[in-house]
C-alpha positions as CSV (number, residue, x, y, z in Angstrom):
1,M,16.1,47.2,11.7
2,G,16.5,44.7,14.6
3,A,12.8,44.3,15.0
4,A,12.4,43.6,11.3
5,V,15.0,40.9,11.4
6,W,13.5,39.4,14.5
7,G,10.1,39.4,12.8
8,L,11.5,37.8,9.7
9,E,13.2,35.1,11.7
10,R,10.0,34.5,13.6
11,T,8.1,34.2,10.3
12,M,10.7,31.8,8.9
13,R,10.5,29.7,12.0
14,L,6.7,29.6,11.7
15,L,6.8,28.6,8.1
16,A,9.5,25.9,8.7
17,G,7.6,24.6,11.7
18,V,4.3,24.4,9.8
19,F,6.1,22.7,6.9
20,F,7.6,19.9,9.1
21,V,4.3,19.4,11.0
22,A,2.5,19.1,7.6
23,V,5.0,16.6,6.4
24,G,4.6,14.6,9.7
25,L,0.8,14.7,9.3
26,G,1.2,13.5,5.7
27,Q,3.4,10.6,6.8
28,A,0.9,9.7,9.6
29,A,-1.9,9.6,7.0
30,A,0.2,7.3,4.8
31,V,0.9,5.0,7.8
32,V,-2.9,4.9,8.5
33,Y,-3.5,4.0,4.8
34,L,-0.9,1.3,5.0
35,V,-2.3,-0.2,8.2
36,V,-5.9,-0.3,7.0
37,W,-5.4,-1.2,3.3
38,H,-2.3,-3.3,3.3
39,I,-2.2,-4.9,6.7
40,Y,-5.6,-5.0,8.4
41,R,-7.6,-6.0,5.3
42,P,-5.3,-8.8,4.0
43,V,-4.5,-10.2,7.5
44,S,-8.2,-10.2,8.6
45,L,-9.1,-11.9,5.3
46,R,-6.4,-14.5,5.8
47,L,-7.6,-15.1,9.4
48,R,-11.3,-15.4,8.7
49,G,-11.2,-16.3,5.0
50,H,-11.0,-19.6,3.1
51,T,-8.2,-20.6,0.8
52,A,-8.4,-22.2,-2.6
53,T,-6.1,-23.1,-5.4
54,A,-7.1,-20.9,-8.4
55,R,-6.1,-21.3,-12.1
56,I,-5.2,-18.3,-14.2
57,V,-7.6,-18.1,-17.2
58,R,-6.8,-14.8,-18.7
59,V,-4.1,-12.1,-18.4
60,E,-4.4,-8.4,-19.4
61,G,-1.6,-6.0,-19.5
62,S,-1.6,-2.2,-19.0
63,N,0.5,0.7,-18.0
64,P,3.4,0.4,-20.5
65,D,6.8,1.8,-19.6
66,P,7.2,5.0,-21.6
67,D,10.9,4.3,-22.3
68,T,10.8,0.6,-23.3
69,G,7.1,0.1,-24.2
70,R,7.1,-3.0,-21.9
71,I,3.9,-3.7,-20.0
72,K,4.5,-3.1,-16.3
73,T,1.1,-4.0,-14.8
74,F,-0.7,-7.2,-15.3
75,T,-4.1,-8.3,-14.1
76,A,-4.6,-12.0,-14.0
77,Y,-8.2,-13.4,-13.9
78,V,-8.6,-16.7,-12.0
79,D,-11.2,-19.4,-11.6
80,Y,-11.5,-21.5,-8.5
81,T,-14.0,-23.6,-6.5
82,T,-15.0,-22.7,-3.0
83,R,-15.2,-25.1,-0.1
84,T,-18.9,-25.4,-0.7
85,G,-18.4,-26.4,-4.3
86,Q,-19.4,-23.0,-5.8
87,R,-17.5,-22.3,-9.0
88,V,-16.2,-18.7,-9.1
89,S,-15.0,-17.4,-12.5
90,A,-13.0,-14.5,-13.8
91,V,-12.0,-12.9,-10.5
92,P,-9.3,-10.2,-11.2
93,M,-6.0,-10.5,-9.3
94,S,-3.7,-7.5,-9.8
95,E,-0.1,-8.3,-10.4
96,L,2.0,-5.2,-9.9
97,R,5.4,-6.4,-11.2
98,S,8.1,-4.7,-13.3
99,G,10.4,-6.4,-15.7
100,N,9.5,-9.4,-17.7
101,Y,7.3,-11.2,-15.3
102,R,3.9,-12.0,-16.8
103,P,1.5,-14.5,-15.1
104,S,0.9,-17.5,-17.4
105,V,-2.5,-18.7,-18.4
106,G,-3.0,-22.1,-16.8
107,A,-0.7,-21.4,-13.9
108,K,-2.0,-22.0,-10.4
109,A,-2.1,-19.5,-7.6
110,K,-3.2,-19.6,-4.0
111,V,-6.1,-17.3,-3.2
112,V,-8.0,-16.4,0.0
113,Y,-11.6,-15.3,-0.2
114,P,-14.3,-14.2,2.3
115,P,-16.7,-17.0,2.9
116,D,-19.7,-14.7,2.5
117,D,-18.4,-13.1,-0.8
118,P,-16.2,-15.5,-2.8
119,G,-15.9,-13.1,-5.7
120,K,-13.7,-10.8,-3.6
121,A,-10.7,-13.1,-3.5
122,M,-7.1,-11.9,-3.2
123,R,-3.8,-13.6,-4.0
124,M,-2.0,-14.8,-0.9
125,S,1.3,-12.9,-0.7
126,W,2.9,-12.9,2.8
127,P,6.1,-11.2,1.6
128,G,4.2,-8.1,0.6
129,T,2.4,-7.9,3.9
130,A,5.6,-8.5,5.8
131,L,7.3,-5.6,4.0
132,V,4.4,-3.3,4.9
133,C,4.6,-4.5,8.5
134,V,8.3,-3.3,8.6
135,C,7.5,0.0,6.9
136,V,4.7,0.9,9.3
137,P,6.9,1.3,12.4
138,V,9.5,3.2,10.4
139,G,6.8,5.5,9.1
140,C,5.4,6.1,12.6
141,V,8.8,7.0,14.0
142,S,9.5,9.3,11.0
143,A,6.1,11.0,11.2
144,F,6.5,11.6,14.9
145,A,10.1,12.9,14.4
146,M,9.0,15.3,11.6
147,G,6.1,16.6,13.6
148,A,8.2,17.1,16.8
149,W,10.9,18.8,14.8
150,G,8.4,21.1,13.3
151,V,7.0,22.0,16.7
152,L,10.5,22.6,18.1
153,I,11.4,24.9,15.1
154,W,8.0,26.7,15.4
155,T,8.4,27.4,19.1
156,G,12.0,28.4,18.9
157,G,13.3,25.2,20.7
158,I,15.8,24.7,17.9
């Protein structure tokens, strides 16, 4: 009986350890995604790109809230002129907002675009990038802690 209980305890430790290591690896993958997609790409574009003032020419809504029916996601299409005088039309700018905010046709927005491909502009939004910059260190610490905790449980250190 004692050996069976010890075997069960060892199996439970193994499963718990593997679970926490997997959660830590998942968090690490999320941090890598945040760094590449939400920090590196926008920051590198802001550093090497050109800015322009765009005008919203069309707005499309999607993703209605199932409870209220309100549209939660808007895509604003903008026109702008590059530094070289090239006119760029109908470039989509995603606006992920909840509540009643809807971009207005005719409103102006600051955009940044790669000089070699002006059709890939993105809206300048430093607050969103700053929020991700805060979340990345927290995610790194949490991923490390989960992984370490999983290893300690797995090896019997806890």
